[in-house]
Each structure stands twice: as structure tokens, then as C-alpha cells.
N, C-alpha and C positions, 0 to 999 in steps of 0.2 A: 258589652252591657253598660248602660249608663245608669247612674243612680237616679231613681225617680222620686225618692222622698226628699222633703226639705230638711236637710241636716241641721241647718241653722237659720234663725230668722234674719240673720245678717249675711249677705253674700261673702263667701270666703275669697281669699286672694290666690290660693294655691289649689292644685289638684293632686291627688294621689293615684298613681297608675298601679293596678293590681296585675301581677304577672303570674303565670303558671310556674310553680317551683320546679317542675320536671324539665320543661324545654324553654322557659322564658317567654312563651307566647303571651300576647295581650289577652287579658280576661275582662277587664273593665276599668272604669275611672270613677272616682268619687271625689267630692269636694272636701277639702280639709277645713275643719272648723277651727277658727282662731280662738286662742285663749281669751282674747279681748272681748269676745262675744258672749262670755259666760252669763253676764247679767241678763241679756236677752233670752238666753236658754232658760235661765231660772224663771223669768217672767212667764214663759210658755209652760214650764213645768208646774209652776204654782197654779196656773189655770187648769192644767191637767189634773192636779191633785184634787181640786175642788170638784171637777167633773167625775173623777174616778170614785171618790168616796160616796158620791150620790147615786152611783149605779147600784141597783138592787142585786142581791146575790144571784138570783136566777139569770140576770142579764150578764154578769161576769162569767158565770158558768157557761152560758150559751155561746158567748164569744169564743171562749177557749175550746169548747167542744167543736164548734164550726171550724175553727182554725186547725184543729187536729184532723178533721175530715178532709180539709183542703190539702194539708201537707201529705196526708195519705194518698190522695188522688194525684198529687204532683211529686210523689216520692222520687221517681227517677230523675226528674228535673233538678230537684234539690241535691240528689246524690252526685250528679254530674257536675254541678256547680262546686260542691265540696271538693271533688277531685281536682278540678281546674284551679281553684284558688288555694287549697291547702295541701294538695299532693297525696291525700289518702288514696288507697286503692279503691276501685269501684265497689268491691265487695264490702270493704269497711265503711265506705260512705253510705251505702244502702242501709247498713245496720244502724249507722248514726241517724239517718232520716227516720227509720222505724222507731228508734228510741225517742226521738223528738215527738213523734205522734203520742207515744205513751206518756211522756212528760206533760204534754198539754192536756191529755185526758185526766191524768192524776190531778192536775191543777184545777180542772173543771169540777172534779168531785170535791176537792178541798174547799172551793168557794161555797158550796152548799152544806158541807158536813161539819166544818170546824168553826162554829159561830160563837161558842162559849158554853157555859155550864151554870146550873143552879148551884148556889152556895148554901150549904147547910148551916145557917147562922145559929139555929137552935141546938146545935151540937155543943155549944159553949154556954155554960151557966150564965144567966143574965141577959142572953140574947134571944130568949124565947119569943119575944114579940116582934122579932125582925125576920124578914125574908127577902130574898133577892137573887141576883144572878150577876155574872159578868159576861160581857161581850168581847169579841176580838175586833179592834178598830184599826184602821190604817195608820201607818206612821206619817205618811205624806209623800215626800220626794225621796226616792231611792236612787243613788248612783250605782250603776252596775257596770263593771269592767270585766271583759271576757278575753280569753286568750285565743291563739290561732289553732290549737291542736284539735279542738272540737267546736268548729265555728258555728254550728247550728244548735246542737243539743245543749251545750253549756249556756247559750243565750236563752234557750227555752227554760232552763233551770233558774234563770233570773226573772224573766218576764212572766212566766206562768204563775208562780206563787205571788209575785208582786201584784199582778192584775187580780188574782183571786182575793187578795187582801184589800183591794180598793185603793192601791197606791198609784202614783205617777212615777215614771222611770226616766232618768237620764242615762241612756245606754251608750257606752263607749266600747264598741267592739275593737278587736285588734285591727290596727291599720293595715296589717298584712292580709287579713281575711275578712273584710267587712261585708262582702256581698251576700253571704248566706244570712247574716243578721238582718240586712236590709230587706231581703226577700221575705223573711219570717215576719218582720214588722208590717210589710205590705199585706201579707196574708191576714194578720190580726186586724188591720184596718178594714180590709175587705169583709172580715167576719163580724164587723160591728163595733170594734173598738174606736172610741173617739180619737181623732188624730193627736190631740194634745196630751193624751195619756202617756205616750212614749215619744221622747225626743232623742234622736240619734245625733251623736257628736263624734267625729272621727278625727283623730290627731295624735300627737305624741305626748311627751312627758309634761310639757307646759300646760297643755289642755287638761291632762289628768290631774295635775296639782290644783288647778283652778276649780275643777269639778268637785274634788274630794274635800277641799277646804271651805267650800261655800257654806255659810251658816244655815241657809234654808234647807240644805240636804240633811235628812234625819238618819240615813243609814247608807253605808257603803258595802256593797257585795262585790268581792274581788276574787278572781281566780287567776293565779299567776305565780311569779317567782318570789322567793323570800326577800330579796333586796328591794324589789318594788313594794312589796307588802309592808316592809319596815318603813319605807319612805312615806307611804300612805298613812300609816299609823302616826307618824310624826306631824303630818300636815293636817290631819282630819279635824282636830279639835274634839269637842264633846258631841259625839254621835255614835250610833251603833256601828260595829264593825263585824262583818262576816267574811272570813278569808280562808281560802284553800291555797296553801303556799308551797305545794310540791311534796314529793316523797323520795324515798330511796328504798324501794320495797324489797324485803328479804322473803325468800321462800325456803322452808326447811324440808328436806327430803329424808325421811327415816328409812332405815334398812328394811323394815317390814311393809313398806308401802307398796301399792300397785305400781310397779316400775314403769310400765308403758304409759300409764295415765300420768305419772309424774313427769316423764320426759315430754310427752305431748303438751301437757298443760304449761310447762315452763317455756317451751319453744313459743307457743302461742302468746303467753303472757309477756315475754321479753320483747317481741318484735312487732306487736300491733302498732299501727300508725307510725312505723319506722322508729319505734321506741319513744316517740314524743307523746308520752302517756304518763301522767303523774302517779298512777298506780301500777305502771309497768314493772315487771320483774327485773331487778337490777343485780341483786346478790342472791345466788343459789347456794345454799348451805347443805351439803350432802354428807350423810353419815359414812364414815370411812370404809366400812366393808363393801359398799357398793359404789364408792366414789369413782374408781377407774372405769367401771362399766358404764356408769351414768355419763361420765365425761365423754367417752367414746361415742355413745349413742347421741348425746346432745349435740356434740360438734358435727357429727355426720348429718343429722337432720338440719342443723343450721346451714351447713354448706350446700344443702339441696334447695334452699329457699331461693326463689327467683326475685332478683332486684331489678327494677326498671320502670317501664311505662305504667303508671297507676291505672290507666284506663283499660288496660288489657286484663281480662278476667283471671288469668293464671298468674298474675304478678302477686307476690307475697309481701314484698317490701318496696314501697314507693320512695320518692325523694324526701329528704328533710326540707324544712321550710325555706332554707336559704343556705348559701355557701358559708356564710358567717357561722351558722349553727353547726355545720359540718366541721369547720375549722376548730371551733370550741371543743367539740367532742373528741376530735382526733388529737388535739393538744393534751386533753386529760389522759387519753390512752398512752400517748408518748411519754408523759411524765410518769405514769405507772410502770411502763416498761423500763424506763431509765432507773426507777427505784427498785427493780428486781422482778417485776411481774413477767409472766410467760404468756406470749400471744399464741393462742391455739388456732384461730382462724379469723378472717376478715381484715379490717383496718387497711382497706385500699380505696380511699375516697376518690370520687370522680365527679366534680361539679357538686351538685346537691345530692348525689347518690352516695350513701355510706353503707356498704354491705354489712350484714350482721356480723358482729365481732365478739369473740369470746376470749377471756383471759383467766388465768389462775395465778395463785401466789401473789395477789395484789396486797402490798403492805397496808396495814390499817391506818398508816399516816397519810396515805394518798388521798387527794380530793376525789378520785374516782370511787374510793370506798365510802367516803363520808358525805359526799354531795350528790345531788341529783344530776345524772348525766344527760337525761332527756334525749337519748339517742339509742340506736339499736346496738347497745353494748352491754355485755353480761359478764359478771364475775362468778367463777366457780370456786368454792372453798370447802375443804373437808372439815369434819368435826368428829369427835368421839361420842360424847354424851349430850343428851338434850339440853341440859343446863348450859353447856358451853355454847350450843347453837342459839339459845335464847339470849345469852349475853352478847353474842356477835350480832344478832338481829337488832338488839336495842342500842347498839353503839352510836349511830348517828343522832344528831340533836333534834331531828324532826322525822315524822313518819305519817303516812296515810294508811296504807294497807300492808298486810303481811299474809303469808300462806304457809300451810304445813300439809304435807302428804304423809299419812300414817294410817295403819289399820288398827291402832291401839287407841281406844277411847280415852284412857287416862292420859296418854301422851297428848292427844288432841286438846283435851280440856286444860292440861297444865300449860300448854303453849298459849291457848286462848286467854288464860288468866294472867300470864306473866309477860307476854309481849306487849310493848307499849305502842299500840297502833289503833286507829279508829275503826278498823275492820280486820278480822282474822278469818281468812278463807280456809276451811278445812277440806282437804282433798280437792283443792281448786287452786288455780293460780291467783296471785295477788291482784290481778287486773279485772276480776269479776266485780261488776257493779249492777245493781238493780235500782232503777230511778226512784223507787218509793222508800228505799232504806236511808237511814241517816248516814251522811257521807262527810267525812272530815278527818282531821289528824290529831295526833297527840304531840305533846311537848311544843316545839315551835312550828309544827306543821299546819296549824289551823286555829281559827277562832270561829266558833259557831259551827253549824252543820248545814249542808245542803241535803237534797232529798226533799221531795215536794212538801210533804207535811211539815217537816222541820224548818225548811226555809220560810214557809208560810207563817209559822209561829214566830220566827225571828222578825218577819216583816210586818207583824201586827203587834198591837199592845192591848192588854186587858183594860176594860173599863168596868168598874163595879157599880151596880145599882142596888142600894139597900133601902128597904121600906120598913120604917118603924110603925107598927100598927098600934097607935096610941089608944088606950082604953078611955072611954068617956064615962 
């Protein structure tokens, strides 16, 4: 597959070859965008911003609705591309394509729904003669940077709300998985989006720094790692930042919970997308009276998961994105074992395949406990009382989602009130997400929120119109 979109107004000097993470086979080639061409990219994006803001809301909505219909019709094509470039299993890739359709439809609705409100000026004494409203206006140019783990739907989460709000986008998808993003942009153009509204730039850190530091850019929407997010914040200058910077999700399992549902939910939540999931379950905190039983069943189900070819329908866990990612995860596991942790299963890497891995007794000083592993690796930890579990859940410096399995409403609400996370899933794994809900983290885990409505509001700005009806 060759890239068909003009990534840069200036020819690039290098090409990036996209390979299948499972078997290394050739998937496609894209042109690398030079950081030196950023001024030309900005010229195009500025033209796009003028075009985008002039599109009436019904037109923005129609573009997004048509794009959703097209992705729906080509869902299998998108899913197979996700498998080939990102390594997700075909079942998971189909679900991602379905979620992309929903994200685009939600964005189409937002373009028409969230236009502003009437302001009750006469609610304040002295303003009785005034009336007016505010509208939601585009910011201008938004730089969107997306990761490899959801190469289609996370791009839709940037592009959909931005288009709904009348913005232009400089899109930098992961250079590891750019083809799904390119195909989605092609669909948006086929659906009526003017070409200048979205400019794709593909490259590494130098390109990213040039894009985020450009003065003409009014907002950066970034999903990725904490270290990169910190570097972006230092380079950005004065502009809006929206960042999802990863998680280390805890799930609490209470003695009174539905045991089978808790085990099934934690297995699914831990190993989806080979653990390359920012809300994937990483630390499972189990109340002591059921800990040994839970451990036995969880490890048994983990050992039954099939790791291998992601294109085969019965594969549960596909490859990680690269051997480098496997090496990083395995090193974190090795350090934990050296510090006293017990390996219960897994930890037998082979190329890009890393079988589901379970440990217990991981010291709280280990990076495996405190940092995002972003791999199919799970920690089991017993506790006695809920307060202790909440303290353990809150110990890392950043968080996105958490979960609790319990049949006690008071326990559920106590956990929801006290856990520092952007979402608390009750009787569900931490990895549940609905694309309309606000999505983001607490502490150092996030700035701003995704979820279509909330991203749309971040990507627009209020403009007040106030009329003073002077008496003659």
C-alpha cells in the first residue's frame, strides 16, 4: 500500500516502511515529513483554517456522517489494515473500526448540537436592558499527535471533534502505524472535507517538536507517554494542551463480588491489545479471603489464552508493536523478580510475542508497580480492608481508569469517591470506555478530556454577543 495523500507540500527525502509486527512482512510505505518543511505545512494549515471556519455546521455534520457511513461499509478493510500495521487481533480490530464509526457519528451530532447558549443578562441587577448569547467558535489550527495502539479510533477522536468545531488539523500519527490514519483522512476527503482542512505529517521527534512549538498552532491534542507529554509541554509555548499520558489501572475485587464476573472481566481488561492499552488492568487488588481462589482461576484462564497470529479468529493475544517494546516490558518484569516478586505464569518472550504474564508480591518500589507497563503483564496483590485497597490504588503519580467489583453499594460509592482516577468502573474492568463519555486522567495522567463532546468544547472557544437595548 502506497500513501496516496500529499503528506507535505515539499517532497521529503526519506521514506518509512511499515512492517507487520507479527511476521515482519511489508505493509506499506509512507513519505517522511522533514521538520524543515513545517512552515509550508503551516501555510497549508492556515488556508485550511480559513476554509474550515467558513463551513456551515450542516456541512461539517454531513461530512462526518458520510465518513461514518463509509467506514461502516469498509469496516473489514479497515480492520485488516489495523491487524497488519498494529498487530491487534482481528476481533479487536473489528471492534476498533466499529468504535470509529460511533466516534464520527457523535462528532456529526456535536457539530449541530453544541453551538452556544443564550446568556441571561437580566439575572444581574443593572443588566436588564441587555440580552445576548455566546457561540462556540473554532480555535484555528490544532496539532494532533496519536499513538500506535489504537491507530484508527484515536485519530477519529482528534479529527471528528476538530472538524465539528470548524478547525484545521495538523495530524501526526505514529510513524509505526500511519496507514489507518491516512485511510481515514482519505475517507473524510471523499466525504466532502476540503483537502486543506487536514494536513498529515509523518516523522519523529524533530518533526513533532517543530509542530508543537509553532506559534500559529492554537492547540495540541496528544495521546501518548508521560515523557513525551512533558517534552511537548516544555516546547509548546502559550497554547491549549489536551493530553492523555497513560495509566496504571488498578482493579479492586471485594470478597462479596460476583467471583466469575470479576475473573472474566480482569482477564479481558488485562490482555486486550496485548496489554498495549492505557486503561488496561495492570494491578489487581483482591480481598484476602478470596485471594488464593482468585489467583488460581485467574492464572488458569490466563494460561489458556492463545498468543500468536492476530489474523486468526481464535487468537486472544497478538504481537506487541516491536521487539523493543517486548524488551522493555520483560526488563521491568525481570527487575521486579530480582526485587522479590513471584512469577506465576508467562514471561517467555519470542520476537514480538510476549505471552500473558502474571506476578505477585511485587514490591511497591518497583517500576512495574509505579509505572505503566503497556504490555500483557499483571500484578496480583492481596489486601484486607477497602481503605487499604484504595490507598494502594492511589499510590502511582498518574491514573486514567480504575475498577471495583463489589455487590455492596456503599463500598462501590466509597471507592468511586476516594480513588483518584478519571473514570471508576463498578463491576467492570478498568478498560471499559464509551466514546461519548469524558475520558482522561487525574494527577499527572492527563490535561483536558477526550470523549467527543468534551474534546469539541476544548477545541472551540466561546464568543459573547451582548446587545444593550438603549431607550430613546
